[in-house]
C-alpha positions, 0 to 999 in steps of 0.5 A: 499499499502506498502513501498515496493511497493512503490518502490525505492520511498519507502525508504525516507518514511520509513527514515522518518518515522523511523527517527519521531519514533526512534529520541525520546528516542535520544532526551530525554535522550541527553535533561537531559544528556544536563541538567546535563552537563550543571552543571558541571557533566557526567551522564553516568548512563542514560542507566540504567535511560532508561532501569529503565524508560522503564519497569517502563511505561511498568509495570504501564501501564499494572496494571492500564490501562493507560499508561500516568501514566506509562510516569509520572512513568517513569519520577518518577523512573528517578528522584529516580536514578538520586537522587542516583546518584547525592549525590553519584557525590558530594562526595570527591574523587569520580569519575564521570566515575565510578559512572557512570558505577555503575548507569548502573549496578545498573539502569540495573539490578533493571530494569531486575529483577522486569521487568522480570513479564511484557515481556509476559503481553500487555501492553497500548500503547500511542496514536499517532497523525495522520498527514498523515489522509489527504492522502489515502495510507496506507504507508504515513498515517503509515509514518506521525504516531507522537507521542504526546512525541516526540513533548514535546521534541520538545517543550523542546529543546527551553524552556530548550535553552531559559533557560540556555541563559534569566533566572536567574536560567539559569545562576546559571547552567552555573556559577555552571558548568563552575566554581563552586569556583567562584559560590560559592562566589557568594552565589550560593549553587552549590551543590543543582543546580548540584543535581537539574540538575542531577535530572531532566535530570533522570527525562527526561530520564526516559521519553524517556525509557516510549517511548521505551516501550509505543510507538516505539517499544512499548514492553518491553525487557531487549535489548530494549535500544540498548545503546541509553542512553550511545548515547547520551553522544556524541550527546551531545558533537556532539551538543556542549552543545546547547538543540536546535542542541541535536534536530538537533543531535538525528533526526540524529542519529535516520534517521541513525539507520532508514536506516537499516528498511527502505532498508529492506522494500523494500526489500534489504537485502544487507550489513543489518546489516552493515546499522543497526550499523550505529548509533554506527558509527557514535557514533565513529566517532562523540568521535574520531572528538571531542577528538582529541588533536588538536580541543578544546572543543569549549562551553563545560562546565569549571568544566566538569569532574573534581574533582573540588567541592568547 
């Protein structure tokens, strides 16, 4: 039974399915960006990291016949780009945004160059957990398929929140992000803490790329990310730098992304492209709302984007 056969009930069912499938890249990249920004640095280059992770995961899965090795390789490729980013942004008189734009171009270029040979081949995909196995309706069974990677992302969000609030290293990260000069005076290795945060944040973004190519949509092409790496920056602002709220925001962004395909699945083709643009409209709205001169960015790390390295 298709969602179109379900009539109007097919719309919320398709949105739920799209949310469960489409939220994971937003979640992994936003958690990575949250970790990076908590240390006082911005990584706009996660769009390139996402693409590099998607290409690497697909290539390694195809060559080794193991999608989980592909996921690991995607994370490692993200760490490679993160290490370059961490080194560059901590050089004297280097601007975070300029480095981020350069890393988008660099990461995307690497992914497109090495990924051309893997556009046509079919790589093994990640397995799915059948939450709807209890139902005899194929549409419901399909809607309730979920990736183990998505469950991993859900688990990482509260774990990261606990890390920031309850651990010594979490305190170091927050101290470095709020006031690196004071943190250095306390004996905290500012550059080391920031480097670790950027590299681990890029690792998570690479995992998000693996989700794209090995689960949903489950292929490799040069347009696979659709700007999700850049949208994650707005998502982190929207979530007020709280990892658990990043989870909620990722579900919201994933849900808006699913509205267009959900309407199309029940035969509603009018304004299809407008509904597909909803995630970008939401991103623009978040940026306009948070950039108002009458509002302060509550919970924003004090050193975020400032050239005040000790």
